[in-house]
N, C-alpha and C positions, 0 to 999 in steps of 0.2 A: 738609812736616812742621810741625806747630803747636807753639808754645811753651806750657809749662804756665801755667795761670792764676796770677796773683799772689794772695797771701793777701789776704783782704778787709781793707779799711781799719778796719772795726769788728770787732775780735777777739771780741766777744761774740756776733756773728752766726754762725749755723750755716753751715758750709761743708764740702763733701766733700773739699776740698783741705787743710783744716786740722783735725786731730783735736781733738775737744772739750777734751781735757786740755791740749793745747798752747794752745788759745784761752784757757782759764782761767788758764794760767800766764803768758801773754804780758805782762800789765801788772806782774808781780812783778819787783822789783829784785834779790831774793835768794831762792834756792830751796834749802831744806834737805830732802834726801831721807833719810828716817830708817827704818832697820830696827827693827822693834818686837818682836823675839823671840829675842835671844840671840847675835847675832854675824853669822850668815850671811844673815839676812833682808835686810840692806842690799844684798847682792849682787843681789837680785831687782830693785832699783832702778837697777842699772847701765845697762841699755838706755835708760832715760829720762834718766839723767844724761849719757850719751854724746851722745844726740840734742840735749839742751839745751845742752851745751858747744859743740856744732857751730853752734848758733844765736848763740853769743856770750853766753849767759846766765851769771850768776854762780851756780854750783851748789856746794853743800857736802853731804857725806855724813856720816851719824851712825848710831850703833848703840846700842840697849839691849843691853849686853854681858853675857855670862855668863862672860867671862874673869875671872881674879883680878886686877882692876885695881889692887888695893892693892900688887901686886908691880911695877908699872911705875915708870919713872923719876919721881922727885919733880917734876922740872921739866916733865913732860908735863901736869900738872894746871893748867888755866887758872884755875879757881875751884872751889869745892866742888862735887863731883858732875859736873864737866865736864873730861874728859881729851882732849887733842889728840894723837892717835896718829899718828906719822909713821913713815916707813920705818926710821929708826934708833932708834925707841923700844925700849928693852930691857925684858925681863920674863923671869922664870924660869918663867912659865906656858907649858906646851906648847900650850894651846888659846888662840890669839890671832888670830882671823880678821880683826880690825880692822887689825892690823899687816900681815898677809898682803895685804890689800886695799891698804893704803897703799903697800907695796912694788910691787905690780902697777901701781898708778896712776902711780907715779914712773917705772917702766920704760916706760910709754906716754907719758911727758912730759905728764901731766895733773896738776891740783892733787892733792896726795897726802896731805893731812891728813884723817883720819877721826875724827870726834868720838865719844867713847865715854862712855856713862852707866852707872853701876852700877844694878842692879835694886833700887831702894829703895822702890818704891811710886809711886802715881800723883802725889801732890802734889810730892814732891821732883823727880820726872822732869819734870813740867809746869814747875816753876820753872827747871830746868836748860835746857829747850828755849827758854824765853823770855829767857834771858840773852843780851845782845848779844855776849858773848865766844864764844858757841856758833858763830857764823859770821862774826864781825867784819864786819858789814855795816851797811847803812842800816836804817831802821826797818821797812820792809815785808818781811815774811818769809812765804813760802808753804811749807808742809810737806806733801808727800805721804808718808804713812807706809806702809811695806810690811810685811805680815804674812801669811804662808801663802798668798801669791798673790792676796790681796784688797787693793786699794788704797783709801785714803781720802784726800781732799784737804781740808786745813784752811787757811784764809787768816786771818792775823792782821795787821790794819792797824798 
């Protein structure tokens, strides 16, 4: 029986053993997987997040939320337009997929904060994504955004 080939030393090189998305994400220090459409789109990024966590990557989840975020705990707001939803975040809103996901992640013993952004338009959302508080990480942030099954990769040095 043969052993699988090791990943190429140059992650930018094409390889059948390393998917191109993983090759593109390899140099990233912090990866924010963001749902871009109302709460449940971030769930489409879970297979990617789970695979990346297994490699030891620092992965964060975020959602452009349609929940009534003004109803959540005041202490959940990190900064303007950035809420850190945890399993114990309370809200009177019955529609709160970010908290449902945070609870599921905690039950799986995975990082369980899901960042939520209110739908305020492109510029405020762009500013919120760029804040270091969004994922409390180093300066390199790579964000695959998930919307309706189509993925887009953006790298911000």
